[in-house]
N, C-alpha and C positions, 0 to 999 in steps of 0.2 A: 152137450159138449157145447158151444157156443163158434160162434164162426170164429172170433178169434182163436180161439184156443186151437181148434181143425189149424186151424196154420200155423201157430207157433207150435204145435208140437211134428209136423209137415219141417217144416224151418227146422228145428232142431235133428231131425234125423238125417234132414241133407247135408248139415252140415258133415256131422259124424258119418254119414255114408264116405263121404269122398267124395260122392259123386260127379258131372257135369250137372245142370237143372235139370235137363234134359233125359238126362237119364234115370238119373231118380225119380223124374213126374214121371212115366211113362212108366217104370217098374211098380209102380202108385198106384195108375192112374188119372194124374191128375194133370192143370194145366201148363208144365215150365213157366210160362208169362205170368203168368199168375199166384206159381209160386216165388219169382223173382222181386215180380212186385210189395208180395207179402209181405218177401225177407226183406222191403226197405218201410214197408209201413211201420211193418214191427216196429225196427230199426230206431226209426221216429218217434215213436211212441214214448218207446222204453227211454230217450235219449229229455225226453219233455218230461216224463213220468221224473229220472233225476233229478234235473236244472230246476222242481218245482217242490222234489224234497229234500233235495238240499240243504245245509245250511249255507247262511255264504259264508265264504271264509273270509278270514280275517285281513286274508291283505288281495280282498276283490271289493274295490270303492261303491261305496255307497250311492255315490253318484258321483257323472260326469260333466264337467265342464263343455259347456257350450259357446261356443262366439258371440258375442249381440253382433257384431260387424261397429260396436261403438268403438273411438280410436280417445276415451274422455277416459279410460281404465272402467266400465263397470264390465261384470257379466256374470253368468247365468248358470246357476247347475242345476243339472238334469237328475232326478233321484230318479230307482232303478225300479220305482211304482209309476213314474210319470210325472209328482212332483215339479216342480220348479222353483226353484224361489231368485228371485235376480238381489243382485248386489251391489248399491251403487260404487260411486268410486272410492266415495274416504265412506272407512265400517271400521269398526271396533274390532284387531283381531282374535283376542278374546273375547270378546260375544259373541261372534260368528261359530267360532272354537264350541263355546256351551250351546249353542243351538241346536249346532249337527248331530255334538254330541245326543241332546235330548230327544231329536228326530229322529238317529243311529238306533234310538234305543240303548246309550250306552251311559245314558247322564244317572 
């Protein structure tokens, strides 16, 4: 059994037991501080795994508009993968829409 499996099993059993960490840990001979710590670690890992595996919901933007500090109408799009697209003050909206569709895989 891996270390992760060991702690995942104990965290699950602890939660089902209804006991506080100190009491559960004493009953099975483990450190209560480590039990609580591993609960947090496993929860964080599960959250990160869910973010990686979950498809992007249609309502979630693929880009974020980033302020460039310019007042001349320029703006910048920050994609979730880190790529940036700088858009000049004058641009054709339909062309930008098509480009975003291609970049988002929707074209």
